[in-house]
C-alpha positions as CSV (number, residue, x, y, z in Angstrom):
1,M,189.0,-138.3,-41.6
2,Y,185.6,-138.3,-43.4
3,F,182.7,-140.2,-41.9
4,A,180.2,-140.8,-44.7
5,T,177.1,-141.7,-42.7
6,A,177.5,-138.8,-40.4
7,G,178.5,-136.4,-43.2
8,I,181.3,-134.9,-41.2
9,E,185.1,-134.6,-41.3
10,V,187.1,-134.7,-38.0
11,S,190.5,-136.0,-36.8
12,P,190.2,-139.7,-35.6
13,L,191.9,-138.7,-32.3
14,V,189.1,-136.3,-31.3
15,P,186.2,-138.8,-30.7
16,P,188.2,-141.2,-28.4
17,L,189.7,-138.3,-26.4
18,V,186.4,-136.6,-25.8
19,A,184.7,-139.9,-25.0
20,F,187.4,-140.7,-22.4
21,G,187.0,-137.5,-20.5
22,V,183.2,-137.6,-20.5
23,S,183.0,-141.3,-19.6
24,F,185.5,-141.1,-16.8
25,F,183.4,-138.7,-14.8
26,A,179.9,-139.8,-15.9
27,S,180.5,-143.5,-15.2
28,M,181.0,-142.7,-11.5
29,G,177.3,-141.9,-11.4
30,G,176.1,-144.9,-13.3
31,I,175.9,-143.0,-16.6
32,S,177.8,-143.9,-19.8
33,G,178.2,-140.3,-20.9
34,A,176.2,-140.8,-24.1
35,F,173.8,-138.1,-23.0
36,L,176.7,-135.6,-23.3
37,L,178.3,-137.1,-26.3
38,L,175.2,-136.5,-28.4
39,P,175.2,-132.7,-27.8
40,F,178.9,-132.8,-28.7
41,Q,178.3,-134.6,-31.9
42,M,175.4,-132.2,-32.9
43,S,176.8,-128.9,-31.8
44,V,180.6,-129.3,-32.2
45,L,180.9,-131.9,-35.0
46,G,177.7,-130.9,-36.8
47,Y,176.3,-134.4,-36.9
48,V,172.5,-133.7,-36.8
49,N,171.0,-136.6,-38.8
50,P,168.6,-139.0,-37.0
51,S,171.4,-141.7,-37.2
52,V,173.3,-139.7,-34.5
53,S,171.0,-141.4,-31.9
54,A,172.0,-144.9,-33.3
55,T,175.7,-143.9,-33.4
56,N,175.5,-142.8,-29.7
57,Q,174.2,-146.3,-28.8
58,V,177.1,-147.9,-30.7
59,F,179.3,-145.9,-28.3
60,N,177.4,-147.5,-25.3
61,V,177.8,-151.0,-26.7
62,V,181.6,-150.7,-27.1
63,A,182.3,-148.6,-24.0
64,I,180.1,-149.9,-21.2
65,P,181.4,-153.5,-20.6
66,S,184.7,-152.2,-19.1
67,G,182.8,-150.2,-16.5
68,V,180.4,-153.1,-15.7
69,Y,183.4,-155.4,-15.3
70,R,184.8,-153.2,-12.5
71,Y,181.5,-153.0,-10.6
72,V,181.1,-156.8,-10.8
73,K,184.7,-157.4,-9.7
74,E,184.3,-155.1,-6.7
75,G,181.0,-156.8,-5.7
76,R,178.8,-153.7,-6.3
77,M,176.6,-155.0,-9.0
78,V,173.0,-155.5,-7.9
79,W,172.0,-158.1,-10.4
80,P,168.2,-158.3,-9.6
81,L,168.1,-154.5,-10.0
82,A,169.9,-154.7,-13.3
83,W,167.6,-157.4,-14.7
84,A,164.5,-155.5,-13.7
85,V,165.8,-152.4,-15.6
86,I,166.6,-154.5,-18.7
87,V,163.2,-156.2,-18.8
88,G,161.4,-152.9,-18.3
89,T,163.5,-150.8,-20.6
90,L,163.7,-153.0,-23.7
91,P,160.1,-152.6,-25.0
92,G,160.4,-148.8,-24.6
93,V,163.6,-148.6,-26.6
94,F,161.9,-149.9,-29.7
95,I,159.0,-147.5,-29.3
96,G,161.4,-144.6,-28.8
97,A,163.4,-145.4,-31.9
98,L,160.3,-145.2,-34.0
99,I,159.3,-141.9,-32.5
100,R,162.7,-140.5,-33.2
101,V,162.6,-141.4,-36.9
102,A,158.9,-140.7,-37.5
103,Y,158.2,-137.6,-35.4
104,L,161.6,-136.0,-34.4
105,P,163.8,-136.1,-37.6
106,D,164.2,-132.3,-37.5
107,A,167.3,-131.1,-35.7
108,K,165.7,-128.1,-34.1
109,T,162.7,-130.0,-32.7
110,F,165.0,-132.7,-31.5
111,K,167.1,-130.1,-29.6
112,L,164.0,-129.0,-27.7
113,F,163.4,-132.7,-26.7
114,V,167.0,-133.1,-25.6
115,A,166.9,-129.9,-23.6
116,S,163.7,-131.0,-21.8
117,V,165.1,-134.4,-20.9
118,L,168.4,-133.0,-19.6
119,A,166.7,-130.2,-17.6
120,Y,164.5,-132.8,-15.9
121,I,167.4,-135.0,-15.0
122,G,169.4,-132.1,-13.7
123,V,166.6,-130.8,-11.6
124,R,166.0,-134.2,-10.1
125,L,169.7,-134.5,-9.1
126,I,169.8,-131.0,-7.6
127,R,166.6,-131.7,-5.6
128,D,168.2,-134.9,-4.3
129,L,171.4,-133.1,-3.3
130,V,169.4,-130.4,-1.4
131,K,167.3,-133.0,0.4
132,T,170.4,-135.0,1.3
133,K,172.0,-131.9,2.7
134,N,169.0,-131.4,5.0
135,G,169.1,-135.1,6.0
136,N,165.5,-135.9,5.0
137,I,165.7,-137.8,1.7
138,Q,163.3,-140.7,1.9
139,G,163.2,-140.4,5.7
140,V,167.0,-141.1,6.0
141,R,168.4,-139.6,9.2
142,K,171.4,-137.2,9.2
143,D,173.5,-139.8,10.9
144,N,173.0,-142.2,8.0
145,A,173.8,-139.6,5.4
146,A,177.5,-140.0,5.9
147,S,177.4,-143.8,5.3
148,K,175.6,-143.3,2.1
149,D,178.2,-140.8,0.9
150,K,181.1,-143.3,1.4
151,C,181.8,-146.6,-0.2
152,G,185.1,-148.1,1.0
153,D,185.4,-151.8,0.2
154,S,181.7,-152.7,0.9
155,K,179.9,-155.2,-1.2
156,V,176.3,-155.8,-2.0
157,K,174.4,-158.5,-0.1
158,I,171.0,-159.6,-1.5
159,I,168.5,-160.2,1.3
160,V,165.1,-160.6,-0.5
161,C,164.5,-161.0,-4.3
162,S,161.0,-161.7,-5.3
163,A,158.5,-160.7,-8.0
164,K,157.3,-157.8,-5.8
165,T,160.3,-156.8,-3.7
166,L,164.0,-156.4,-3.8
167,E,165.9,-155.8,-0.6
168,Y,169.7,-155.7,-0.2
169,E,172.3,-154.6,2.3
170,F,175.3,-152.3,1.5
171,N,177.7,-150.5,3.8
172,G,175.8,-151.5,6.9
173,E,172.4,-150.2,5.6
174,K,169.4,-152.0,4.2
175,Y,167.5,-150.8,1.1
176,C,164.1,-152.1,-0.1
177,V,162.4,-151.2,-3.4
178,S,159.4,-152.3,-5.4
179,N,160.2,-154.3,-8.5
180,L,156.9,-153.1,-10.1
181,G,157.9,-149.5,-9.5
182,I,161.3,-150.2,-11.1
183,F,159.7,-151.9,-14.1
184,T,157.3,-149.1,-14.7
185,L,160.0,-146.4,-14.4
186,S,162.2,-148.4,-16.7
187,F,159.6,-148.7,-19.4
188,V,159.1,-144.9,-19.6
189,V,162.8,-144.3,-19.4
190,G,163.3,-146.8,-22.3
191,I,161.0,-144.8,-24.6
192,I,162.9,-141.5,-23.8
193,G,166.2,-143.2,-24.1
194,G,165.3,-144.8,-27.4
195,V,164.4,-141.4,-28.8
196,Y,167.6,-139.7,-27.4
197,G,169.9,-142.6,-28.1
198,I,171.3,-142.9,-24.6
199,G,170.0,-146.3,-23.4
200,G,168.3,-144.7,-20.5
201,G,171.0,-144.8,-17.8
202,A,171.3,-141.1,-17.6
203,I,167.7,-140.9,-16.6
204,I,167.2,-143.9,-14.5
205,A,170.3,-143.5,-12.2
206,P,169.1,-140.2,-10.8
207,F,165.7,-141.6,-10.3
208,F,167.1,-144.6,-8.3
209,V,168.9,-142.1,-6.1
210,S,166.3,-139.4,-5.7
211,V,163.0,-141.3,-5.8
212,F,163.9,-144.8,-4.4
213,G,166.6,-143.5,-2.1
214,L,169.3,-146.0,-3.2
215,P,173.0,-145.2,-2.8
216,V,174.8,-144.1,-6.0
217,F,177.6,-146.7,-5.3
218,T,175.1,-149.6,-5.9
219,V,172.9,-148.2,-8.7
220,A,175.8,-147.3,-11.0
221,G,176.6,-150.8,-12.1
222,A,172.9,-151.8,-12.6
223,A,172.2,-148.6,-14.6
224,L,175.2,-149.2,-16.8
225,M,174.3,-152.9,-17.4
226,G,170.8,-151.9,-18.3
227,T,172.1,-149.3,-20.7
228,F,174.4,-151.8,-22.3
229,V,171.7,-154.3,-23.1
230,T,169.1,-151.8,-24.3
231,S,171.8,-150.1,-26.5
232,I,172.4,-153.3,-28.3
233,A,168.7,-153.6,-28.9
234,G,168.5,-150.0,-30.0
235,V,171.4,-150.2,-32.5
236,T,170.0,-153.4,-34.0
237,F,166.6,-151.8,-34.4
238,Y,167.9,-148.6,-36.0
239,Q,169.9,-150.7,-38.4
240,A,166.9,-152.9,-39.2
241,I,164.4,-150.1,-39.9
242,A,167.0,-148.1,-42.0
243,P,165.8,-149.6,-45.4
244,F,162.3,-148.4,-44.7
245,F,163.5,-144.8,-44.6
246,P,165.7,-144.6,-47.8
247,T,165.7,-140.8,-47.9
248,M,166.9,-140.4,-44.3
249,S,170.2,-141.3,-42.5
250,V,168.9,-143.8,-39.9
251,A,171.6,-146.5,-39.5
252,P,174.6,-145.7,-37.2
253,D,178.0,-144.5,-38.4
254,W,179.8,-147.6,-37.2
255,M,183.3,-146.2,-37.5
256,L,182.5,-143.0,-35.6
257,G,180.7,-144.9,-32.9
258,L,183.6,-147.3,-32.6
259,L,186.1,-144.5,-32.0
260,F,183.9,-142.9,-29.4
261,G,183.4,-146.3,-27.8
262,L,187.2,-147.1,-27.6
263,G,187.7,-143.8,-25.7
264,G,184.7,-144.5,-23.5
265,M,185.9,-148.0,-22.7
266,A,189.1,-146.7,-21.2
267,G,187.2,-143.8,-19.4
268,M,184.6,-146.0,-17.9
269,Y,187.1,-148.5,-16.6
270,C,189.1,-145.8,-14.9
271,G,185.9,-144.0,-13.6
272,A,184.4,-147.2,-12.2
273,R,187.7,-148.0,-10.5
274,C,188.0,-144.5,-9.0
275,Q,184.4,-144.1,-8.0
276,K,184.7,-145.5,-4.5
277,Y,187.3,-142.9,-3.6
278,V,185.1,-140.0,-4.5
279,P,182.2,-138.8,-2.2
280,A,178.8,-139.4,-3.8
281,K,177.7,-135.8,-3.4
282,Y,180.6,-134.6,-5.5
283,I,179.8,-137.0,-8.3
284,K,176.1,-135.9,-8.3
285,W,176.9,-132.1,-8.1
286,M,179.3,-132.5,-11.1
287,L,176.7,-134.4,-13.2
288,A,173.9,-132.0,-12.2
289,L,175.9,-128.8,-13.2
290,V,177.0,-130.3,-16.5
291,I,173.5,-131.5,-17.3
292,I,171.8,-128.2,-16.5
293,G,174.4,-126.3,-18.5
294,T,173.9,-128.5,-21.6
295,A,170.1,-128.2,-21.3
296,L,170.2,-124.4,-21.2
297,K,172.5,-124.4,-24.2
298,Y,170.0,-126.4,-26.3
299,L,167.1,-124.4,-25.1
300,I,168.9,-121.2,-26.3
301,D,169.6,-122.9,-29.6
302,Y,166.0,-123.8,-30.1
303,L,164.7,-120.3,-29.2
304,A,167.3,-118.7,-31.4
């Protein structure tokens, strides 16, 4: 099957199958999997036009609702955290889209940007895992580490939600974060996510875990919800600015994005449903190794 906007030819079965596998594992960590699908599209399918970022966000729009549904149904959606992410990320997404088209249209330069983002995410995750092993992340004692690594049937209970502070209880532990800190982080993440075409969940979820010390079982739903809303904005913006760049492929390849999205929808639903049965440390190690490996691959491509 030929995809005109992407300029590639591939079997229509490949995108949904690949998206299912990626999304199943990535969604457990609050990540849609778009950050891995973009390298697949560029390196395997040969889709290197700027519109690949927009197509990646179409995948998010189609795939994410099924994962969000599972987290909401199981009572693990921290809505105040999700809304703080959305409000902070949206302005950054528009800025990031303009940067992608105006300053990073070249595939080689964009690969260096992708490698830098992925390497940073991977390093943050590994640092978090090492600290957790030593029982000293964010001052958490070793006897609390086990409770953060298991979910069971626990649900989120909001204790305080104000303009300055968000505090909630989960699995017998209380967690408190600054809404200003979340907003500032989300804005920066929105810019990077808008450039990359990932919505930002792949960056913000590791930050929630490693910097704010929140359990991955509660940040996953909020990160996916934020990614869903910002991806809608990103796709709309890429489509809107496409006429201003007539010599460049900017608008998304809707059919390719839909095929990826259908596979991702099934993968995210299954991943969100299975997440509570998988220890958090295994989820984070899996994501960290895949991220670092992909970053190294792109760095080698750039240097070559």
